[in-house]
C-alpha positions in Angstrom: -45.6 -147.0 83.0 -48.9 -145.2 83.7 -49.1 -143.3 87.0 -52.3 -142.2 88.8 -53.4 -141.0 92.1 -56.2 -142.6 94.1 -59.3 -140.3 94.6 -57.9 -137.7 92.3 -61.5 -136.5 91.5 -60.8 -136.9 87.8 -57.6 -134.8 87.7 -54.3 -135.8 86.3 -51.4 -135.1 88.7 -48.2 -133.7 87.1 -44.8 -133.7 88.6 -41.1 -134.2 88.0 -39.8 -137.7 87.7 -36.1 -136.9 88.2 -34.4 -139.1 90.7 -32.0 -138.1 93.5 -31.4 -134.6 94.9 -32.3 -131.0 94.4 -31.1 -128.2 92.0 -29.8 -128.3 88.5 -28.8 -131.9 87.8 -26.0 -130.6 85.4 -24.3 -128.8 88.3 -24.7 -131.0 91.4 -23.0 -129.3 94.3 -22.1 -126.1 92.6 -24.0 -123.1 91.2 -25.2 -122.9 87.7 -23.5 -120.1 85.8 -25.7 -117.3 84.6 -24.1 -117.5 81.1 -23.4 -120.3 78.7 -19.7 -120.5 79.7 -20.1 -122.0 83.1 -19.0 -125.5 84.0 -21.7 -128.1 83.5 -21.9 -131.9 83.3 -22.8 -133.4 79.9 -26.3 -134.9 79.7 -24.5 -138.1 78.6 -22.5 -138.5 81.8 -23.4 -141.4 84.0 -24.1 -139.2 87.0 -26.7 -137.3 84.9 -28.2 -140.3 83.1 -28.9 -142.2 86.4 -31.1 -139.3 87.5 -33.5 -140.0 84.6 -35.9 -143.0 85.0 -35.2 -145.7 82.5 -38.9 -146.6 82.1 -41.0 -143.9 80.3 -44.1 -142.8 82.4 -47.2 -140.8 81.9 -49.8 -139.6 84.5 -53.4 -140.6 83.9 -56.7 -140.0 85.7 -57.9 -142.6 88.2 -60.9 -143.5 86.1 -58.6 -144.3 83.2 -56.2 -146.3 85.3 -59.0 -148.3 86.9 -60.5 -149.2 83.5 -57.1 -150.6 82.4 -56.5 -152.4 85.7 -59.9 -154.1 85.5 -58.9 -155.8 82.3 -55.8 -157.4 83.6 -55.5 -161.2 83.9 -52.8 -163.3 85.4 -52.4 -163.9 89.2 -55.1 -162.4 91.4 -54.5 -158.9 92.7 -53.8 -158.8 96.4 -56.9 -157.9 98.4 -55.3 -154.7 100.0 -54.6 -153.4 96.5 -58.2 -153.8 95.4 -59.4 -152.1 98.6 -57.2 -149.1 97.9 -58.0 -149.0 94.2 -61.8 -149.5 94.7 -62.0 -152.2 92.0 -65.3 -153.9 92.0 -64.5 -156.8 89.7 -61.9 -159.5 90.1 -58.6 -158.3 88.6 -55.2 -159.7 88.2 -51.8 -158.2 88.0 -51.2 -158.9 84.3 -50.8 -159.5 81.5 -54.2 -158.5 80.2 -56.2 -158.3 77.0 -56.2 -154.5 76.7 -53.6 -152.8 74.4 -52.6 -149.3 75.5 -51.2 -146.9 72.9 -48.4 -144.9 74.6 -46.5 -142.1 72.9 -43.4 -140.6 74.5 -41.9 -137.4 73.1 -38.9 -136.0 74.9 -38.0 -132.3 74.8 -34.6 -132.0 76.5 -33.3 -128.4 76.5 -31.7 -125.8 78.7 -33.9 -122.9 79.8 -33.2 -119.7 81.7 -35.0 -119.1 85.0 -35.4 -115.9 87.1 -35.5 -115.5 90.8 -36.9 -112.2 92.1 -35.8 -110.5 95.3 -36.8 -107.5 97.5 -34.3 -106.3 100.2 -35.1 -104.3 103.3 -31.8 -103.1 104.6 -31.2 -103.5 108.3 -30.3 -100.5 110.4 -27.8 -102.1 112.9 -26.9 -105.6 111.8 -27.3 -105.0 108.0 -25.0 -108.0 107.2 -27.2 -110.5 109.0 -30.1 -111.8 106.9 -33.6 -113.1 107.6 -35.0 -114.7 104.4 -38.6 -115.3 103.4 -39.4 -117.3 100.3 -42.0 -118.9 98.1 -41.8 -120.3 94.5 -44.1 -118.9 91.8 -43.9 -121.6 89.0 -46.8 -124.1 88.8 -47.7 -127.2 86.9 -51.2 -126.1 86.2 -53.3 -123.1 87.3 -51.6 -123.3 90.7 -54.2 -121.6 92.9 -52.9 -123.7 95.8 -49.5 -124.6 94.7 -47.9 -122.1 94.7 -50.2 -119.0 94.3 -51.7 -119.2 97.7 -48.2 -118.8 99.0 -47.3 -116.2 96.5 -50.3 -114.1 97.3 -49.4 -114.4 101.0 -45.8 -113.4 100.4 -47.0 -110.3 98.5 -49.3 -109.5 101.5 -46.3 -109.8 103.9 -44.3 -107.5 101.6 -47.2 -105.0 101.6 -47.3 -105.0 105.4 -43.6 -104.5 105.7 -43.9 -101.7 103.2 -46.5 -100.0 105.4 -44.1 -100.2 108.3 -41.3 -98.7 106.2 -43.5 -95.8 105.3 -44.1 -95.2 109.0 -40.4 -94.8 109.7 -39.6 -98.4 110.8 -36.5 -100.3 109.7 -35.5 -103.7 110.9 -32.4 -104.3 113.0 -31.3 -107.0 110.5 -31.8 -107.1 106.8 -34.8 -108.9 105.4 -34.7 -110.6 102.0 -38.0 -111.5 100.3 -37.6 -114.2 97.6 -39.7 -115.4 94.7 -38.2 -118.6 93.4 -38.4 -120.0 89.9 -38.3 -123.7 88.8 -39.2 -125.2 92.1 -41.4 -127.8 90.5 -38.4 -129.2 88.6 -36.5 -129.9 91.8 -36.1 -126.7 93.8 -33.8 -125.4 91.1 -34.1 -121.6 91.6 -33.6 -121.7 95.4 -30.9 -124.3 95.3 -28.8 -122.6 92.7 -29.0 -119.3 94.5 -27.9 -121.0 97.8 -25.0 -122.6 96.0 -24.0 -119.3 94.4 -24.1 -117.5 97.7 -23.1 -120.3 100.0 -20.2 -118.4 101.7 -22.1 -115.5 103.1 -25.3 -117.5 103.7 -23.4 -120.0 105.9 -21.7 -117.1 107.8 -24.6 -114.6 108.0 -28.0 -116.0 107.4 -30.2 -116.0 110.5 -33.1 -118.1 109.3 -35.1 -119.1 106.2 -38.9 -118.9 106.4 -40.7 -120.9 103.7 -44.3 -121.1 102.6 -45.1 -123.2 99.5 -48.8 -124.0 99.5 -50.2 -121.5 102.1 -53.7 -122.9 102.0 -54.9 -126.3 100.8 -57.5 -127.1 103.4 -58.3 -126.8 107.1 -55.9 -127.1 110.1 -52.6 -125.4 110.7 -49.4 -127.4 110.1 -45.8 -126.3 110.7 -42.3 -127.7 110.3 -39.2 -126.1 111.8 -35.7 -126.5 113.0 -35.9 -127.3 116.7 -34.5 -124.0 117.9 -37.4 -122.1 116.3 -40.1 -124.2 118.0 -40.6 -121.8 120.9 -40.7 -118.7 118.7 -43.3 -120.4 116.4 -45.4 -121.2 119.4 -45.2 -117.6 120.7 -46.3 -116.2 117.4 -49.2 -118.7 117.0 -50.5 -117.5 120.4 -50.6 -113.9 119.1 -52.6 -114.6 115.9 -56.4 -114.9 115.7 -57.7 -118.2 114.5 -59.5 -117.7 111.2 -62.2 -120.2 112.1 -63.0 -119.6 115.8 -63.5 -116.1 117.0 -61.7 -115.2 120.2 -59.3 -118.1 119.8 -55.6 -118.1 118.9 -54.2 -120.3 116.1 -52.1 -122.0 118.8 -55.2 -123.2 120.7 -56.9 -124.9 117.8 -53.6 -126.3 116.6 -52.8 -127.9 120.0 -56.4 -129.2 120.4 -56.3 -130.9 117.0 -53.0 -132.6 117.8 -54.2 -134.0 121.1 -52.5 -131.4 123.3 -49.0 -132.2 122.0 -46.9 -129.8 120.1 -46.7 -131.4 116.6 -44.0 -129.3 114.9 -42.6 -131.5 112.1 -38.9 -131.8 111.4 -37.7 -130.8 108.0 -36.0 -134.1 107.0 -37.6 -134.0 103.6 -36.6 -132.3 100.3 -39.9 -131.2 98.8 -39.8 -127.4 98.9 -37.4 -124.5 98.9 -36.2 -124.8 102.5 -34.2 -127.8 101.4 -31.1 -126.1 100.1 -31.0 -123.6 103.0 -31.2 -126.3 105.7 -29.7 -129.4 104.1 -26.8 -127.6 102.3 -26.2 -124.3 104.1 -27.3 -125.3 107.6 -29.7 -122.3 107.9 -32.5 -122.9 110.5 -35.8 -123.0 108.6 -39.5 -123.2 108.9 -42.3 -124.4 106.6 -46.0 -123.9 107.2 -49.4 -124.2 105.6 -53.1 -124.8 106.2 -54.6 -128.2 105.2 -53.0 -131.6 105.3 -54.2 -133.3 102.1 -55.3 -131.6 98.8 -56.7 -134.2 96.4 -56.4 -131.8 93.4 -52.6 -131.5 94.0 -50.8 -130.7 90.7 -53.9 -131.2 88.7 -56.1 -128.8 86.6 -58.4 -128.8 89.6 -55.9 -126.6 91.5 -57.7 -123.5 90.3 -59.3 -120.3 91.6 -62.8 -121.8 91.5 -61.7 -124.6 94.0 -60.0 -122.1 96.2 -62.8 -119.5 96.3 -65.6 -122.1 96.7 -63.9 -124.8 98.8 -60.4 -124.1 99.9 -60.7 -120.7 101.5 -63.8 -118.9 100.4 -63.2 -116.0 102.8 -59.4 -116.0 102.3 -59.1 -115.7 106.1 -56.6 -118.7 106.2 -54.4 -116.7 103.8 -54.5 -113.8 106.2 -53.6 -116.0 109.1 -50.6 -117.4 107.3 -49.4 -113.9 106.3 -49.7 -112.8 109.9 -47.7 -115.7 111.3 -45.1 -115.5 108.5 -44.7 -111.8 108.8 -44.5 -111.8 112.6 -41.9 -114.6 112.5 -39.8 -112.4 110.2 -40.2 -109.4 112.4 -39.1 -111.2 115.5 -36.1 -112.7 113.9 -35.2 -109.3 112.2 -35.8 -107.1 115.2 -35.3 -108.9 118.5 -32.0 -107.7 120.1 -31.1 -111.2 121.1 -32.1 -113.8 118.5 -35.1 -115.9 119.8 -33.4 -119.3 119.4 -34.3 -121.9 122.0 -31.6 -124.6 121.8 -33.1 -126.5 124.7 -35.7 -127.6 122.2 -32.9 -128.9 120.1 -31.4 -130.9 123.0 -34.8 -132.4 123.9 -35.3 -133.4 120.2 -31.9 -134.9 120.0 -32.6 -137.0 123.1 -35.9 -138.2 121.5 -34.1 -139.1 118.3 -31.4 -141.0 120.1 -34.0 -143.0 122.1 -35.9 -143.9 118.9 -32.6 -144.9 117.2 -31.7 -147.2 120.1 -34.7 -149.4 119.4 -33.3 -150.2 115.9 -29.7 -150.9 116.7 -28.0 -154.3 117.3 -27.2 -155.1 120.9 -23.5 -154.7 120.2 -23.9 -151.0 119.5 -24.2 -148.6 122.4 -25.5 -145.0 122.3 -24.3 -144.2 125.8 -21.5 -141.9 124.5 -24.1 -140.1 122.4 -26.4 -139.7 125.4 -23.5 -138.3 127.4 -22.8 -135.7 124.6 -26.4 -134.7 124.6 -26.4 -134.2 128.4 -23.3 -132.1 128.1 -24.9 -130.1 125.3 -27.9 -129.4 127.5 -25.7 -128.0 130.3 -23.9 -125.8 127.8 -27.2 -124.5 126.4 -28.5 -123.5 129.8 -25.4 -121.4 130.4 -25.8 -119.8 127.0 -29.5 -119.0 127.6 -28.6 -117.3 130.9 -26.2 -115.0 129.0 -28.9 -114.2 126.5 -31.3 -113.3 129.2 -28.9 -110.7 130.6 -28.5 -109.1 127.2 -32.3 -108.8 126.9 -32.3 -106.5 130.0 -29.6 -104.1 128.8 -29.7 -100.9 126.8 -28.2 -100.5 123.3 -24.9 -99.1 124.5 -22.0 -99.5 122.0 -20.0 -102.0 124.0 -23.1 -104.0 124.8 -24.1 -104.1 121.2 -20.8 -105.5 120.1 -20.9 -108.3 122.7 -24.6 -109.0 121.9 -23.6 -109.2 118.2 -21.0 -111.8 119.0 -23.5 -113.6 121.1 -26.0 -113.7 118.3 -23.4 -115.0 115.9 -22.8 -117.9 118.1 -26.5 -118.7 118.0 -26.5 -118.4 114.2 -23.4 -120.5 113.6 -24.4 -123.4 115.9 -26.6 -125.1 113.3 -23.7 -125.2 110.8 -22.0 -127.6 113.2 -24.2 -130.4 111.8 -22.9 -129.9 108.3 -20.7 -132.6 106.9 -18.1 -130.8 104.8 -17.8 -133.7 102.3 -21.6 -134.1 102.0 -23.5 -137.3 102.7 -22.1 -140.3 100.9 -22.9 -140.2 97.2 -25.2 -137.2 97.5 -23.4 -133.8 97.0 -26.6 -131.9 97.5 -27.2 -133.0 101.1 -24.8 -132.1 104.0 -26.9 -131.9 107.2 -26.2 -135.0 109.3 -29.4 -134.6 111.4 -32.2 -133.6 109.0 -31.2 -134.4 105.4 -33.5 -137.0 103.7 -32.3 -140.6 104.0 -31.1 -142.2 100.8 -33.5 -145.1 101.3 -37.0 -143.9 100.8 -38.3 -146.8 102.9 -36.1 -145.7 105.9 -37.8 -145.6 109.3 -35.9 -142.4 110.1 -36.7 -138.8 109.3 -33.5 -137.9 111.1 -29.8 -139.1 111.3 -29.6 -139.7 107.6 -26.0 -141.0 107.7 -26.9 -143.5 110.4 -30.1 -144.4 108.6 -28.3 -145.1 105.4 -25.7 -147.3 107.2 -28.5 -149.3 108.9 -30.2 -149.9 105.6 -26.9 -151.2 104.2 -26.1 -153.3 107.3 -27.8 -156.4 105.8 -25.1 -156.3 103.0 -22.1 -155.4 105.2 -20.8 -155.4 108.7 -22.0 -153.1 111.5 -18.8 -151.0 111.2 -20.6 -148.5 108.9 -23.3 -147.9 111.5 -20.7 -147.5 114.3 -18.7 -145.1 112.2 -21.8 -143.0 111.4 -22.7 -142.8 115.1 -19.2 -141.7 116.0 -19.2 -139.2 113.2 -22.5 -137.7 114.4 -21.1 -137.4 117.9 -18.1 -135.5 116.6 -20.4 -133.1 114.8 -22.5 -132.8 118.0 -19.3 -131.7 119.8 -18.8 -129.1 117.0 -22.4 -127.9 117.4 -21.8 -127.5 121.1 -18.5 -125.6 120.4 -20.3 -123.2 118.1 -22.8 -122.5 120.7 -20.2 -121.9 123.3 -18.7 -119.2 121.0 -21.4 -117.0 122.5 -19.4 -117.0 125.7 -17.2 -114.3 124.1 -20.2 -112.0 124.3 -21.5 -113.2 127.7 -21.5 -110.6 130.5 -19.5 -111.5 133.6 
């Protein structure tokens, strides 16, 4: 099979062809050992073999693909295909008169990878962690993916270093991460999360990811809902790199039609995946530029970046400022800036969207009731948080505030399914893990989405069970939030 990308400007897009989840496919659901003695699956086991496509494939440039396609005979190619492919002549879907010589050479081996970390120890809550990360491996030159993000991460680290030299230390510990082997399936970050899952689940505040920092114009962001308000606050503080006297937030809202367009991270295409989908750590992902036609090709180079992508490198600076300030707020604010009302609003929107796709016999009224109860609980929690904002750092107050923050941290973990999603040990988040069916209409409720996609081959019991199970986890989510009541002032 020959694979190409429309409008690739002559480039050949590289990428992994592994099927399924994230991380080392020989250790699905557990960490890869740093030595040769650790437990691994055999490459001949069925669970491993099904991750490899059975049809050999090779990427080619668009011009090569079009030349081959133009020679095909057989039934006429559908009109919409020809429009997308820009084929001038009449073409079929095969067979054709052209013979393509295809050589496939496999190099299957184990290789060592290296993640790199920098740690800024917190002064008061040193065992609570704010994590910033970017990967540094690339398919080609990687000026966009990932080096725009890597350069930005180094700039954030430099700025934090300047603060340290001035005498500052964060309230909570900051970990800066450079991941390896992301392009092969987020292996570096996933294995580290699996290796440290215990303390990450208990003590990680948030994970802030940047992959391709700059690949064009326009700011884009994805986040867990409780980080929406913080992200907006930070964007309002950062100068827009293109319009003097304007904040990033203003141009972002204007471009999206006046509606906050923060994406949800129900995809598994960068290093936030393991943190959110496995460990339940609230996460963000952000970048400039929606579409980059040179993605994963040799055109992803410094020449393109310096002449077309970001000639002044001001977009890089803007991402560094947003990223760095997000980290500072999460590491330094006495009360964590989590707004769970955004979560309740988002859950209600998701439930409304889900309702349009369900059979008449299935009711979401109990789920709506749970969301209403959650909203009431969140308002109570936020009132307690506001009181803590107004108090000094007395010892007794600090202890109760610490307990309050822990409730905010642990709430997201309430959405984790202990046994993972059915048939996928690398995904546990029942709200924002990727659905099993790539054609799913959902970017949320993966368990329900999978049940609906299977409903044509089974009864509706699986859908009902998935809804009931999510409601149970929603109650757990609410319970985790209400743990903050232990720290609430009376």
